[in-house]
Structure formats: structure tokens, C-alpha cells
VEXTI-102151 format. One record per atom (N, C-alpha, C): x, y, z; atom name; residue in one letter. Coordinates in steps of 0.001 Angstrom, whole numbers, plus 500000, padded with zeros to 6 digits. Example, Ala and Ser with C-alpha at 12.3 -4.5 7.8 and 13.67 -1.06 7.14 Angstrom:
GUTOR        X        Y        Z    a   r
GUTOR   513190   494310   507800    N   a
GUTOR   512300   495500   507800   CA   a
GUTOR   513200   496700   507800    C   a
GUTOR   512850   497750   507080    N   s
GUTOR   513670   498940   507140   CA   s
GUTOR   512900   500030   507870    C   s
This chain:
GUTOR        X        Y        Z    a   r
GUTOR   167958   353168   155642    N   x
GUTOR   168803   352767   154292   CA   x
GUTOR   169806   351876   154913    C   x
GUTOR   170145   350511   154197    N   x
GUTOR   170957   349412   154331   CA   x
GUTOR   171685   349112   153554    C   x
GUTOR   172449   348430   153268    N   x
GUTOR   173063   347991   152270   CA   x
GUTOR   172877   347107   151482    C   x
GUTOR   171390   346692   151431    N   x
GUTOR   170455   346004   150637   CA   x
GUTOR   169869   346832   149642    C   x
GUTOR   169899   348341   149859    N   x
GUTOR   169223   349142   149327   CA   x
GUTOR   170166   349822   147997    C   x
GUTOR   171217   349255   147951    N   x
GUTOR   172141   349642   146629   CA   x
GUTOR   172410   348560   145482    C   x
GUTOR   172829   348927   144565    N   x
GUTOR   172940   348451   143274   CA   x
GUTOR   174506   348824   142883    C   x
GUTOR   175163   348297   142457    N   x
GUTOR   176372   348209   141505   CA   x
GUTOR   176535   347073   140194    C   x
GUTOR   177578   347247   139490    N   x
GUTOR   177928   346570   138644   CA   x
GUTOR   179334   345944   138821    C   x
GUTOR   179055   344568   138268    N   x
GUTOR   180139   343577   138497   CA   x
GUTOR   181096   343442   137557    C   x
GUTOR   182463   342932   137678    N   x
GUTOR   183864   343511   136841   CA   x
GUTOR   183227   342683   135213    C   x
GUTOR   182123   342143   135101    N   x
GUTOR   181837   341778   134081   CA   x
GUTOR   180859   342586   133537    C   x
GUTOR   179978   343366   133881    N   x
GUTOR   179640   344256   133663   CA   x
GUTOR   177888   343935   133850    C   x
GUTOR   177708   343194   134384    N   x
GUTOR   176173   343030   134927   CA   x
GUTOR   175695   343602   135929    C   x
GUTOR   174343   343866   136053    N   x
GUTOR   173997   344697   137163   CA   x
GUTOR   174195   343839   138512    C   x
GUTOR   174167   344059   139693    N   x
GUTOR   174275   343433   140766   CA   x
GUTOR   173124   344399   142032    C   x
GUTOR   172323   343899   142569    N   x
GUTOR   171577   344559   143357   CA   x
GUTOR   172179   343398   144986    C   x
GUTOR   172136   344789   145515    N   x
GUTOR   173196   344359   146886   CA   x
GUTOR   172081   343428   147775    C   x
GUTOR   170723   343404   147262    N   x
GUTOR   169451   342851   148384   CA   x
GUTOR   170421   341391   148305    C   x
GUTOR   170986   340684   147471    N   x
GUTOR   171375   339689   147264   CA   x
GUTOR   172456   339128   148335    C   x
GUTOR   172871   340047   149160    N   x
GUTOR   173702   339863   150504   CA   x
GUTOR   173073   340226   151496    C   x
GUTOR   171672   340149   151548    N   x
GUTOR   170719   340490   152763   CA   x
GUTOR   170896   339145   153695    C   x
GUTOR   170951   339028   154896    N   x
GUTOR   171559   338385   156252   CA   x
GUTOR   172753   338057   156433    C   x
GUTOR   173576   338448   155072    N   x
GUTOR   174770   338150   155481   CA   x
GUTOR   175917   339274   156279    C   x
GUTOR   177101   339120   156713    N   x
GUTOR   178207   339630   157000   CA   x
GUTOR   178781   340107   155827    C   x
GUTOR   179266   341456   155589    N   x
GUTOR   179723   342172   154372   CA   x
GUTOR   180660   342764   154795    C   x
GUTOR   181769   342706   154176    N   x
GUTOR   182995   343743   154461   CA   x
GUTOR   183369   344396   152955    C   x
GUTOR   182916   345473   152832    N   x
GUTOR   183450   346005   151718   CA   x
GUTOR   184482   346581   151717    C   x
GUTOR   185245   346716   150595    N   x
GUTOR   186596   347250   150513   CA   x
GUTOR   186774   347817   149085    C   x
GUTOR   187654   349276   149251    N   x
GUTOR   187826   349836   148029   CA   x
GUTOR   189278   349618   147594    C   x
GUTOR   189481   348907   146436    N   x
GUTOR   190898   348416   146294   CA   x
GUTOR   191527   348669   145364    C   x
GUTOR   192927   348514   144549    N   x
GUTOR   193761   349254   143710   CA   x
GUTOR   194910   347896   143348    C   x
GUTOR   195104   347740   142359    N   x
GUTOR   196166   346804   141957   CA   x
GUTOR   197641   346934   141874    C   x
GUTOR   197556   348231   141987    N   x
GUTOR   199190   349085   141941   CA   x
GUTOR   199643   349634   143516    C   x
GUTOR   199135   349362   144673    N   x
GUTOR   199103   349713   145950   CA   x
GUTOR   200097   349310   146648    C   x
GUTOR   200554   349945   147392    N   x
GUTOR   201329   349000   148592   CA   x
GUTOR   200597   347955   149395    C   x
GUTOR   199368   348636   149272    N   x
GUTOR   198238   347431   150193   CA   x
GUTOR   197797   346356   149587    C   x
GUTOR   198078   346427   148318    N   x
GUTOR   197618   345152   147405   CA   x
GUTOR   197523   343831   147799    C   x
GUTOR   198536   343772   148204    N   x
GUTOR   198853   342199   149254   CA   x
GUTOR   198075   341884   150016    C   x
GUTOR   196863   342827   150384    N   x
GUTOR   195991   342628   151333   CA   x
GUTOR   195017   341713   150525    C   x
GUTOR   194650   341429   148884    N   x
GUTOR   193954   340596   148703   CA   x
GUTOR   193762   339466   149185    C   x
GUTOR   195604   339117   149441    N   x
GUTOR   195440   337459   149807   CA   x
GUTOR   194680   337417   151142    C   x
GUTOR   195028   338354   151731    N   x
GUTOR   194099   338072   153623   CA   x
GUTOR   192434   338455   153520    C   x
GUTOR   192402   339346   152356    N   x
GUTOR   190675   339186   152191   CA   x
GUTOR   190020   337883   151580    C   x
GUTOR   191219   337278   150522    N   x
GUTOR   190532   336105   150297   CA   x
GUTOR   190627   335131   151486    C   x
GUTOR   191356   335076   152335    N   x
GUTOR   191223   334506   153076   CA   x
GUTOR   190137   334311   154061    C   x
GUTOR   189770   335648   154682    N   x
GUTOR   188766   336055   155408   CA   x
GUTOR   187449   335256   154519    C   x
GUTOR   187483   335655   152943    N   x
GUTOR   186466   334660   152409   CA   x
GUTOR   186307   333463   152391    C   x
GUTOR   187156   332844   152669    N   x
GUTOR   187261   331344   152508   CA   x
GUTOR   187237   330759   153723    C   x
GUTOR   187536   331838   155015    N   x
GUTOR   187110   330702   156158   CA   x
GUTOR   185918   331268   156492    C   x
GUTOR   185276   332112   156567    N   x
GUTOR   184027   332549   156984   CA   x
GUTOR   183121   332248   156079    C   x
GUTOR   183395   331940   154647    N   x
GUTOR   181756   332304   153727   CA   x
GUTOR   181081   331361   153770    C   x
GUTOR   181291   329868   154468    N   x
GUTOR   180124   329130   154439   CA   x
GUTOR   179633   329283   155521    C   x
GUTOR   179633   330389   156422    N   x
GUTOR   178865   330920   157671   CA   x
GUTOR   177704   332246   157618    C   x
GUTOR   177846   332660   156057    N   x
GUTOR   177344   334009   155804   CA   x
GUTOR   177949   335067   155519    C   x
GUTOR   179405   335129   155495    N   x
GUTOR   179980   336243   155309   CA   x
GUTOR   180682   336477   153593    C   x
GUTOR   180768   337524   153169    N   x
GUTOR   181445   337813   152221   CA   x
GUTOR   182048   338922   152193    C   x
GUTOR   183126   339320   151134    N   x
GUTOR   183519   340685   150903   CA   x
GUTOR   183103   341121   149359    C   x
GUTOR   183000   342188   149475    N   x
GUTOR   182924   343205   148070   CA   x
GUTOR   184163   343750   147517    C   x
GUTOR   184609   343803   146690    N   x
GUTOR   185532   344743   146383   CA   x
GUTOR   185494   345918   145007    C   x
GUTOR   185915   346856   145390    N   x
GUTOR   185400   347753   144343   CA   x
GUTOR   186735   348242   144034    C   x
GUTOR   187009   348360   143099    N   x
GUTOR   188924   348939   142550   CA   x
GUTOR   188163   350238   142324    C   x
GUTOR   189162   351273   142638    N   x
GUTOR   189151   352824   143078   CA   x
GUTOR   190349   352967   142341    C   x
GUTOR   190260   354384   141165    N   x
GUTOR   191638   354650   140961   CA   x
GUTOR   191224   356224   141141    C   x
GUTOR   190994   356724   142527    N   x
GUTOR   191290   357643   143081   CA   x
GUTOR   192432   358111   143643    C   x
GUTOR   193063   357205   144367    N   x
GUTOR   194454   357600   144898   CA   x
GUTOR   195640   357322   143988    C   x
GUTOR   196246   358297   143674    N   x
GUTOR   197839   358042   142806   CA   x
GUTOR   197571   357174   141858    C   x
GUTOR   196053   357067   141254    N   x
GUTOR   195860   356557   140093   CA   x
GUTOR   196792   354782   139916    C   x
GUTOR   196168   354336   141321    N   x
GUTOR   196648   352913   141492   CA   x
GUTOR   196079   351924   141029    C   x
GUTOR   194858   352357   140178    N   x
GUTOR   193953   351191   139657   CA   x
GUTOR   193854   351775   138183    C   x
GUTOR   194795   351822   137416    N   x
GUTOR   194543   352119   136051   CA   x
GUTOR   193861   351278   134939    C   x
GUTOR   193862   349707   135261    N   x
GUTOR   193411   348703   134280   CA   x
GUTOR   192333   348988   134084    C   x
GUTOR   191594   347664   133111    N   x
GUTOR   190380   348028   132748   CA   x
GUTOR   189976   346930   133463    C   x
GUTOR   188595   346890   133440    N   x
GUTOR   187867   345878   134435   CA   x
GUTOR   188208   344314   134022    C   x
GUTOR   188388   344329   133316    N   x
GUTOR   189141   342663   132688   CA   x
GUTOR   190248   342365   133039    C   x
GUTOR   191321   343769   132976    N   x
GUTOR   192674   343383   133239   CA   x
GUTOR   192817   343405   135249    C   x
GUTOR   191618   344039   135874    N   x
GUTOR   191571   344034   137818   CA   x
GUTOR   191360   342597   137447    C   x
GUTOR   190342   341989   137103    N   x
GUTOR   189823   341083   137373   CA   x
GUTOR   190780   339735   136761    C   x
GUTOR   191774   339853   135905    N   x
GUTOR   192602   338743   135773   CA   x
GUTOR   193701   339272   136530    C   x
GUTOR   194231   340303   137169    N   x
GUTOR   195246   340772   138063   CA   x
GUTOR   194898   339744   139395    C   x
GUTOR   193598   340159   140075    N   x
GUTOR   193027   339329   141248   CA   x
GUTOR   193131   337854   141142    C   x
GUTOR   192824   337607   139785    N   x
GUTOR   192827   336169   140205   CA   x
GUTOR   193949   335126   139781    C   x
GUTOR   194777   336025   139093    N   x
GUTOR   195960   335651   138543   CA   x
GUTOR   196870   335328   140073    C   x
GUTOR   197132   337003   140550    N   x
GUTOR   198027   336928   141298   CA   x
GUTOR   197647   336720   142830    C   x
GUTOR   196155   336424   143413    N   x
GUTOR   196248   336218   144744   CA   x
GUTOR   194635   335370   144770    C   x
GUTOR   194518   334784   143750    N   x
GUTOR   193111   333784   143795   CA   x
GUTOR   191934   334252   144403    C   x
GUTOR   191441   335556   143791    N   x
GUTOR   190275   336095   144407   CA   x
GUTOR   189214   335531   143781    C   x
GUTOR   188351   334710   144785    N   x
GUTOR   187548   334267   144326   CA   x
GUTOR   185946   335275   144868    C   x
GUTOR   186277   336211   145678    N   x
GUTOR   185086   336980   146210   CA   x
GUTOR   184637   337566   145009    C   x
GUTOR   183268   338596   145230    N   x
GUTOR   182981   339364   144346   CA   x
GUTOR   183316   340304   144000    C   x
GUTOR   184126   341030   143051    N   x
GUTOR   184502   342250   142630   CA   x
GUTOR   183641   342964   141675    C   x
GUTOR   183660   344316   141716    N   x
GUTOR   182971   345282   141009   CA   x
GUTOR   183683   346172   139999    C   x
GUTOR   182741   346899   138893    N   x
GUTOR   183622   347931   138299   CA   x
GUTOR   184207   349110   139024    C   x
GUTOR   185130   349598   138482    N   x
GUTOR   185929   350701   139289   CA   x
GUTOR   184692   351846   139830    C   x
GUTOR   184905   352439   141050    N   x
GUTOR   183945   353404   141574   CA   x
GUTOR   184657   354534   141823    C   x
GUTOR   184082   355645   141843    N   x
GUTOR   184877   356810   142995   CA   x
GUTOR   184349   356344   144365    C   x
GUTOR   185017   357047   145391    N   x
GUTOR   184842   356862   146500   CA   x
GUTOR   184510   357694   147457    C   x
GUTOR   184786   359172   146924    N   x
GUTOR   184602   360067   147393   CA   x
GUTOR   184489   361030   146383    C   x
GUTOR   184159   362640   146540    N   x
GUTOR   183470   363311   145494   CA   x
GUTOR   182079   363454   144866    C   x
GUTOR   181733   364184   144234    N   x
GUTOR   180717   364662   143372   CA   x
GUTOR   180030   363108   142578    C   x
GUTOR   181455   362542   142075    N   x
GUTOR   180872   361244   141670   CA   x
GUTOR   181157   359892   142475    C   x
GUTOR   181391   360182   143530    N   x
GUTOR   180938   359015   144723   CA   x
GUTOR   179925   358040   144467    C   x
GUTOR   180093   356491   144337    N   x
GUTOR   179440   355708   144406   CA   x
GUTOR   178567   355820   145444    C   x
GUTOR   177099   355823   145360    N   x
GUTOR   175996   356130   146223   CA   x
GUTOR   176029   355163   147584    C   x
GUTOR   176922   353761   147205    N   x
GUTOR   177072   353061   148247   CA   x
GUTOR   178112   353962   149673    C   x
GUTOR   179064   354030   148497    N   x
GUTOR   180339   354703   149234   CA   x
GUTOR   179823   355824   150191    C   x
GUTOR   179214   356842   149736    N   x
GUTOR   178526   358208   150355   CA   x
GUTOR   177816   357431   151283    C   x
GUTOR   177067   356720   151433    N   x
GUTOR   176032   356026   152558   CA   x
GUTOR   177129   355234   153473    C   x
GUTOR   178484   354400   153568    N   x
GUTOR   179165   354296   153952   CA   x
GUTOR   179864   354771   154595    C   x
GUTOR   180280   356132   154210    N   x
GUTOR   180963   357046   154831   CA   x
GUTOR   180418   357891   155901    C   x
GUTOR   178861   357937   155456    N   x
GUTOR   177793   358933   156320   CA   x
GUTOR   178125   358207   157551    C   x
GUTOR   177943   356771   157390    N   x
GUTOR   177600   356158   158470   CA   x
GUTOR   178737   355848   159477    C   x
GUTOR   179909   355861   159160    N   x
GUTOR   181130   355377   159680   CA   x
GUTOR   182324   356502   159263    C   x
GUTOR   182336   357417   160036    N   x
GUTOR   183351   358337   159486   CA   x
GUTOR   185018   357901   160172    C   x
GUTOR   185814   358573   159478    N   x
GUTOR   187138   357890   159572   CA   x
GUTOR   187902   359047   160696    C   x
GUTOR   189155   358705   161070    N   x
GUTOR   189544   359542   162033   CA   x
GUTOR   189746   361249   161885    C   x
GUTOR   189706   361393   160347    N   x
GUTOR   189854   363131   159880   CA   x
GUTOR   188932   363292   159330    C   x
GUTOR   187563   362781   159466    N   x
GUTOR   186338   363191   158595   CA   x
GUTOR   185717   361921   158106    C   x
GUTOR   184771   361819   156789    N   x
GUTOR   184605   361096   156195   CA   x
GUTOR   184923   360569   154749    C   x
GUTOR   185852   361246   154712    N   x
GUTOR   186608   360900   153455   CA   x
GUTOR   187333   359783   153635    C   x
GUTOR   187131   358810   152491    N   x
GUTOR   187861   357604   152577   CA   x
GUTOR   189136   358046   151982    C   x
GUTOR   190298   358072   152707    N   x
GUTOR   191763   358483   152735   CA   x
GUTOR   192436   357953   151926    C   x
GUTOR   192308   356235   151605    N   x
GUTOR   193301   355657   150600   CA   x
GUTOR   192779   354110   150454    C   x
GUTOR   193126   353353   149494    N   x
GUTOR   192625   352386   149059   CA   x
GUTOR   192699   351061   150226    C   x
GUTOR   192010   350509   150391    N   x
GUTOR   191723   349242   150995   CA   x
GUTOR   191060   349857   152339    C   x
GUTOR   190493   351158   152438    N   x
GUTOR   189742   351203   153711   CA   x
GUTOR   188702   350180   153845    C   x
GUTOR   187822   350067   154754    N   x
GUTOR   187270   348439   154819   CA   x
GUTOR   186112   349018   155742    C   x
GUTOR   184996   348631   155530    N   x
GUTOR   183777   348637   156017   CA   x
GUTOR   182811   347427   156301    C   x
GUTOR   182893   346949   158099    N   x
GUTOR   181994   345729   158286   CA   x
GUTOR   180726   346229   158336    C   x
GUTOR   179797   345586   157363    N   x
GUTOR   178123   345604   157533   CA   x
GUTOR   177802   344451   158199    C   x
GUTOR   177025   344465   159131    N   x
GUTOR   176109   343535   159890   CA   x
GUTOR   174804   342570   159088    C   x
GUTOR   174719   341815   159449    N   x
GUTOR   173573   340911   159246   CA   x
GUTOR   172470   341718   159051    C   x
GUTOR   172404   342709   159254    N   x
GUTOR   171050   343525   159228   CA   x
GUTOR   171313   344725   158624    C   x
GUTOR   172351   345059   157651    N   x
GUTOR   172694   345479   156752   CA   x
GUTOR   173316   347148   157091    C   x
GUTOR   173268   347221   158511    N   x
GUTOR   174146   348611   159061   CA   x
GUTOR   175471   348346   159056    C   x
GUTOR   176220   349388   158769    N   x
GUTOR   177744   349592   159052   CA   x
GUTOR   178272   349403   160828    C   x
GUTOR   178994   348432   160677    N   x
GUTOR   179131   347787   162340   CA   x
GUTOR   180571   348767   162506    C   x
GUTOR   181371   348919   161681    N   x
GUTOR   182613   349608   161790   CA   x
GUTOR   183260   349885   160436    C   x
GUTOR   184664   350481   160757    N   x
GUTOR   185419   351082   159359   CA   x
GUTOR   186877   350864   159827    C   x
GUTOR   187736   350338   158989    N   x
GUTOR   189022   350048   159417   CA   x
GUTOR   189925   350655   158610    C   x
GUTOR   191005   351488   158485    N   x
GUTOR   191824   351833   158212   CA   x
GUTOR   192735   351302   157342    C   x
GUTOR   193097   351873   156108    N   x
GUTOR   193904   350456   155029   CA   x
GUTOR   195285   350047   155565    C   x
GUTOR   195539   350252   157050    N   x
GUTOR   196864   349862   157374   CA   x
GUTOR   196486   348610   157793    C   x
GUTOR   194992   348381   158775    N   x
GUTOR   194275   347234   159423   CA   x
GUTOR   194773   345880   158110    C   x
GUTOR   195320   345538   158769    N   x
GUTOR   195304   343934   158055   CA   x
GUTOR   194232   343113   157929    C   x
GUTOR   193814   342406   156909    N   x
GUTOR   192579   341600   157024   CA   x
GUTOR   192317   340459   158241    C   x
GUTOR   193602   339960   158339    N   x
GUTOR   193289   339514   159814   CA   x
GUTOR   193154   339750   160992    C   x
GUTOR   193449   340855   160746    N   x
GUTOR   192870   341869   162411   CA   x
GUTOR   191559   341680   162631    C   x
GUTOR   190363   341645   161692    N   x
GUTOR   189417   341742   161425   CA   x
GUTOR   188494   340659   161832    C   x
GUTOR   189402   339418   162507    N   x
GUTOR   188693   338109   162218   CA   x
GUTOR   188074   338099   163645    C   x
GUTOR   187564   338605   164560    N   x
GUTOR   187081   338616   165770   CA   x
GUTOR   185970   339504   165427    C   x
GUTOR   186396   340595   165107    N   x
GUTOR   184964   341387   164852   CA   x
GUTOR   183827   340664   163868    C   x
GUTOR   184612   340288   162816    N   x
GUTOR   183671   339503   161874   CA   x
GUTOR   183132   338113   162301    C   x
GUTOR   183607   337620   162990    N   x
GUTOR   182912   336085   164109   CA   x
GUTOR   181841   336895   165226    C   x
GUTOR   182059   338026   166195    N   x
GUTOR   181524   338562   166784   CA   x
GUTOR   180083   338764   165386    C   x
GUTOR   180084   339662   164353    N   x
GUTOR   178675   339904   163820   CA   x
GUTOR   178295   338681   163383    C   x
GUTOR   179080   337453   162668    N   x
GUTOR   178198   336017   162574   CA   x
GUTOR   177485   335760   163439    C   x
GUTOR   177905   336082   164800    N   x
GUTOR   177333   335101   165761   CA   x
GUTOR   176181   336107   165973    C   x
GUTOR   176074   337102   165834    N   x
GUTOR   175047   337962   166486   CA   x
GUTOR   173747   337854   165544    C   x
């Protein structure tokens, strides 16, 4: 399996086949609008702006499983991200990242790269870096600032 074997629903409700990102370096992030890490949206957008033309993208998946920090509708989430952080990278409908209802993409991501205390996603803004071949290269904690990923992204873009 690779990233391109999955599909998701965009914020506007349309289906997206993730094979559209074949050959790209992708950062998959579970996001939330009312989290202490929410300002990371700005850093994620900076990465997208900086590396987008080189074949890099960020895929944001809002999640309300941690402290009810993503209570809004898809429309509200999109407006918040655009208004407050100028987000232009692809955003998707809310998903669960843990448990029986976890989106298949996140079940796969967790299986590929476990965290410090097992494979469960511990909080919002956990990041998974996926290489051009669709395989998971690394997993980053919510506390890891997006700017700290630049070296790994550049390495992945070069391979």
C-alpha cells in the first residue's frame, strides 16, 4: 500500500483520489482550529509556499478527537483557515485518526510509523512525511514546528 491507494473527502464535500499526489512529497497533518498548536497552520502554509513548485504538498485533515478542539463544520473550518492563516493547501473533511472509526489513511499511516508510545496519534498536528514513492518516511510530534521539517522535506524532494 501507498498514499495513492486512499481517497478522502475535501472540505467542499467532493471526493479526492489521493493518487492525484503520486510522485509528490506529501505532509499529512491532523489539524484543529482551537488547539494550542493551531498557529502551526502558518508554518505549514510557509512550507507549502516554499516547496510547492518542487513537488511538495500539505494535506490537512481536521480532527475533533482531542479535547473537542475542532467543533466547527467543514465550511467554518475552511473559512477559519483561510481568514486566519491564508491556508491554500488542500484541506479535507473532519476525520477520526484513532479508534474503530479512524480514516483508513490514518490507520495505515500509524501502522507505518508508530509514535513514541505506540501507534496512536496522541494529539492534533501530528505530521507524517510521505516520499515520492508514496511510502511514509517519518512521523513528527505535534510539538515539532513545521519549519523544523525543511531539511527532511528537501532531502525527500531530492531523492
